[in-house]
N, C-alpha and C positions, 0 to 999 in steps of 0.2 A: 503494499500500499504506499503510495507517494506519500511525501510531507504535507502536500495542501490536501490530502484526502483526510490523514490525521487531524486535520484542524477540526473538522466538526464534531471528532470524537474523543477530543483530549480528555482524559480523566479528571474527574474534578475534585478536589480537596474539600472536605466539608470546613464548615466555618469552626474557627477554634473559640471556645468559652471563654471570657472574661476579656473579651478585647473591650468592652466599656473602658478598661482605664487608659486607653490609648487616646491620642486626640483623634478628631473626625474622618471620615474617610474621605477626601476629595475627588471628586471625579467629572468629567464633562462629558456632555453630547456633542456629536458632531458629524458631519457627513453634507452631502448635497442639500438643497433646498428642498423643501416638499418631501423629503423622507419619511418625516413623521416625530420628528425627535421631541417638539413640545408635546406633541400628544403621548407619546411614550412616558414620559416624565411624568405627566400630568395624571395618567394612569397608576403610576407608580407610587404617586402621592394619594391618590384616591384608594388603593388598595391596602397602604400600610395606615388608613385611618388620618390621615395627614391634611386634611381638608375641614376647614372649620364650617359648622353648621350653617351659617349666614351664608356660606358661598353656594352650597349645594342647590339652592333653589335657581340661583342665576345661571350655573351651568347648565341645568335642564333646560331652562327657559331658551338659552343661547344655542344649545345642540341640539334639542328634540329634533328641529327640522332639517339639521345639516349633516347627520352622520347616515347618509343612505337609508332614511327610514328605520334606523334601529332602536329610535328612543333612548338614544345614550347622550350622557353629559358632554360638553364639547371640553375635553380634559385640556386642551391648548392653552384656554384663559386662565388654567392655574399659572403659565408661565409667561404668556404674552401679555405683558401690563400695559404696554403703549398703545395709545389709540392708533398709531400708525401701523403697529402690528396687526391689530385686531381687523382693520379696515383691509388690508392686503393679504392677510394670511400668511406673513412670513414673520421670521424672529429677526429683529434688529440689533437689539443691545442683548447683551449678557445678562441672563435672570438668575438669580441666586436663590435658590432655596434650601431650607434646613428641614430634615427629617430623623427621626430615629427608629429602631426596631427593638425587639428586647435585647439583642446581641450588642449594636454599636450605633453609634449616631454617624450622620452623612450631611454632607455639603456638596450638592450639585449645582453645577454652572452648565445651563442650556444657552449653548450658542448658536450664531446664527450660521445657515448653510450659504447664503449669498455671496459669491465673488467679492462684492462691494464692502462686506463686512467682514473678510478674512482677518483683518488686524484684531476685531472683539474675539474671534474663534481663539487667536494666539494668546491675547491676554486671559481668557477663562484657561489655557492649556497650561500657562505658565506656572500655577499652583497646583496642578492636579497630580492624585496620584495612580487614576486609571483613566482611560477613555472609552467610551461608549461610542464606536462607528456604527452610523445607521446606512443601511443601503436598501433603497425600494426594490422588493423582488421582482418587481416587473422590468425595472429598467437596467440593474446590475450595478457594477462600480462605474462611476463617472470620473470627470478630469478632478473636480473638487473633492472627490471622496479621496483621490489619491493624495491631493496636496493637503488637505486634513490629517491624513495618515502619515504623511512626511514630516508637517509642522509636528504631530504627537510625539515621532520618534525624535526629533531636533529638542523638543523641550524636556527631554528625558524621561516621559512616560515609558514604562516598561510592560503595563498590564492593559490589555487591549480585550475588550467585549465586542466582537463583530454581529452586530443585532442585523438579522435579515427580515425585516418589517414587510407589511402588507402581505402578508402570506395569503391572507383570505382571498386576494384579489387575483392569486395565481392557483387558486384551487386547491390550496395547501399541497402543490408538487414538490415532492422530495428532490426531484432531479433538479428542479429550480433554485432550490437553496443549496443543494450540492455544488452546483456549478458556480455560484457567486464565491461560496466557501472555498471552493479550490482556486478561483481567481485570485482573489484575495490572499491566500496563502502563496501561492506562486508572486504574488506582487510583493509581499513582506519578507519574504527567506532571507533576504540578505540585511534585513535590518535588525537593529539591537532590541528585539520584542523578547523578553523573557516567557509571557505566557499571552497565547491568543484565544478564546473561547468563541466559538459560533455559536449562535442561538437564534431559531427561528420563530418569530413572534408575529402576532396581529395586536397590535396596541388599544384599538377601541375595545375589543372582545377581551382583553386581558391575558391573551393565549401567550403563555412562558414568560409570562411578566412577573407574577407573583405567584400563580398557580400552574400546573404543568397543562398543555394543550392538547392532552392524548385523544381527546375525543376527535379531533380534525387531524392530529400528526401524531398517530401512534408509532410512526417509524422512528421518532425522537425521543430519545432517553436521556439526554444531558440534562444539565441544570436549568432551572429557570433565571431570569436574569435579577431577580433579588438573590438567590443563591450565589450567583457569581460575585455579587456585592458583599455578601456575607463572608465569603471566604478570600475576598483580595486583600492585601498587604497595604500597611500605610508605608508610605516612602521613607526613608533617612532623610533628614533634613539638610547634612550636608557631611562632609568628609574631611575639612579643613582644619578642624580646629576653631577656637574662639572666634566670632566677627561681631563687629557692632559697629555701623555706618552712622558717625554723628549727624543727628537732626537738627540739635539745639545745644547751645551753651547755656548752663541755667547759672544765673548771678543774681539771685536774690537779694544778697548783700555782701560786704566784702569778705565776710569769714565762709561764705561757701561758693565753690566752683565745682558745677557738674556737668557731664557729658550725657546727654539723651539721646536714646535710640531703641530701636528694638534688635534683640539678640538674632544673627541670622545665620548662625552656624556655632556648633560645640557650645560647652558648657563654661562658666566663668565663677569664680569664687574669691572672697575675699584673701588677698595675699597673692594671689596670682602674678606672675610677671607678665607684661604685655607690652607691644610695640605701637606706636603710632606711626600710619604710614599715611602720604609718603616720606614724611619727615625723618622716618627711621629712628625716632627716639624712644627709649625705653624707660617704663615706670612701673611700680605695683599697684595693684586695685586695693585703697584704702575703705572704702564703703560700696557698697550698691544698695541705693536708694530705690524703693517703689511706692506707689500711691499709698500701700499699707504699712509702710514703714521699710525699716532696715532689715536686708535679708542677709544671709551668708553664700548663697549661690543663686545664679541663673540659668535658666536651659532657652533653647531656641523658640522664638515666638513671645519671650518675655519683654514687654518694654519698662525699661529702668534707667535708672541714672547712676554713672558711674563717677566717683570721687578718689582721684589718682595720689599718690604718696607725694607728688611735687608738682609745682606748678610748671605747665609745658603749653605754649601757644597753640590751642588746638581750636579748628573752626570747622563750620558745617561742612561736611564732604569729607573730612578725614575720616578715618578707619581705626578703630582701636582693635588689635588683632593678638591672640596668643603669641608670645615671642617665641617659643619653639617652634611654631609653623607660621610665620608671618607670610601675608599674602607678597605676590610678586610686582615690584614695581618696574613698569615698562614704557616705552613710548612706542613701540608696533605690536599689535596683537593680530593673530588671525581669528575670523569669527564667521559664522554662518547667519545669515540675515535672511529675513522675509520683508520684500519691499510691499508697503501697507499704502501707497497713495499712488495717484495716475500719473506724478511726474518720476521719470527715472533717477536712480542714483547719480549723481554727477561728481566725478573726481575732482572738478575743479571749486567746488564749494565746500566753504569752512562751515561744516555742520557743528551744531552743538550736540554732545554726548553726554547723555545723564545715564549715570549707573548708580543706584541707591539714590544717597542725597548728594553726589558729587556731580557737578556738571562742569564741562571743559570743552575746549574746540578741538576738531578731528577733522581729518580728510581721509577719504577711502580710496582704495585701488582694487575695483572689481577684478576677481582671479577666476572664477568659473561660475556656471547656471547648471541648475539640475532638471534635467528632463524628466516630467513626470509620468512619461508612459514607459520608460525602461529603467529609471534610477540612475542614468549614467551621466556624470560631469563633463561639460564640455567648457573650452576656454570661453570668456566672455568679457568684453570691454565695457559693456552696458547692463544694467539690471532694470527691469521695467516692471510695471503694476504687477503684483502679486507672484513675482518670481522669487524663486527661494536659491539662494547664492552662497558664494564664498568670497570674502574680502579681506583686506589687509587694512587695518586700522592705524593712520599715521598722528599720534597725539601729539599737541603742542606742550603739554607739561604731562609731568609723569602722571600715569594712569595707575589704579590698583586693582588687579584683578586676580579671579582663579578660574580654571577651567570650569566651564558649566557644568560639566559631568560630575565635579566635585562639590559645586555649591550653585544653585540657581541663583541665589539672591546677589553673589559678588561676582557672578559669572555672565549676568545680562545686561542689556544697555538697550536705549531706545537713541535713534538718532533724529533731531529735531531741526527742519528748515530755519534758518536764522532770519528768513524775510517773512514766511507766512505763520512760522513758530506752528507748524504741522507737524506730527509724528510721522516720519517719512519711511522709517524701518525699524524694526525689533531684531537684536541680535543676541547671540550665544556664543561667549568665548571660547574657540575650540583650543587654543594654545596660548597660554600665559605664562611663558618662560623665557627669562632673559637669554639674548643670542649670547653663544659661547665668546669669550672674549671682550664682550662688550663693557664700556666703561661709562660710568654716569657724566652728563655734559657738564663742561666745566662753565663757571660764571660766564666767561667770555664769548661761549656759545649760546648763551641762553638770551632770548629775546628781552629787551628789557622794554618796559613800559613807564609811562609817565603821565602824571593826573594834574590836569589845570583845572583850577577853579576860575571861570571867565563870566562876563555875562554873555547872556543868549546872541545879542547881536553882534559881539565881538566873536564868540565861538562860531558862527556862520561864515564870517569874513575868514576866518584862520582855516576852515575845512576846504573854501574853494580857492586859496591859495596854491599856487602849483606844486608845491610840496607834497600837500596831502591830498589833491585832485584823484589821484589814481590808487588811493590807499585808504578809501573811507570803509572797507569792508574790516579794517584794522581797528576803527575807532569807535569806543563805546560812550554815549554820552549820559549822564546822570545828573536829571533836572533838579533844579533846587527843592521841589516837593519830594526828593529821593526816589522817584520812579523810575527804574532801568529801563532805557529804552532799547538800548543795544543797537548792533552796526545796522539794523533795519531803519534806524530813526532817519527821519526826513528833515534835514537842517535848513 
């Protein structure tokens, strides 16, 4: 039997008891538009008794005439909350819902399938432990199905449930299900996915969602969707040691200086040795302060204020990390990106790069683009809308990264257009290692900046001067009301 055939009959591991103690399982639904994502999750919420009584009547009122005469509620309304989503019958924004069973709790992100909203899908995938990839049994794998699957893989998700939906519309044909399962297995055979489980479903009727659909699909003896979720594993939050990106410096009075942020990797305890990146300065943790008072330690996801044993010049965007496993300070990194806007990535543009709370300037050099049909990479000089590609980032100042495979928070970034302030791409760092033999830049090699405080009319004359006329993209303007305009300011 081929690997693709094994996909549909993969042995299923029963859920382990006492998973309640772990954090909620985060999962997303993705796939092509109109494959039934919102309806499937709405049905899951309905069957797990997570629908409030005051919603039930409204669901029946809106769904009784729209579900092929089945007198069923419109389950998609539990997820599609925007008026535009209800009018068009599509998902636009990411809808997050929380529910629980006797074994564990869940956070589900229902993501849009339309090409135009690929960026929203990538956002939902960035924090997920598992992906449910839906396929319409009548249509099979579509380009957007392949694109979402590849994004899932790039985002580090290693558990996938392939849901072949709308089986009732193909007369519950086993061969239709198996053909899609085989095609998906062939497509993903070289992707780093640890577990793929294929399940045939009919979302409105709830078959194989929380209860077996044996009446119409006696040929299927695998898990239901809920079974697969109950047995899934919560993904580790990082393998890099302690990381905290400083979001704010707390200085309520002269006797207290704390650095606030959320732990994005590893654990920290009072007395631990840490380093401040990118400066490379060392200190020890003197206090860990929270809303509920001082603590002796903190874990990933905790929002804390750190007090160090000595005064160091630390600002928003700096990182406090374990000294024994400090992040890499680099000026070039290789990364995979998903282009999120209609404009192509331009090597001549000085993008704003934002990673965690750190913002800095960067240029890009496209290296290759992915062919979604056969998953081959080919050389590329430009990357267009919805393209998945590999680039080299050239940073104007030292950057601090970990490989995305080691830590999602410190290995991810977005590129922002300096003129429109639109997010043009989301990226995952592939390599964050200093080049062999590389040396830090000497001060004479570093671009110096000068801050001038001038009346606005005099500043306008200055930037019109021949010396600055061709370098306006390097000028930042801070008005007297302290609102930073950036290089796109029209003087």
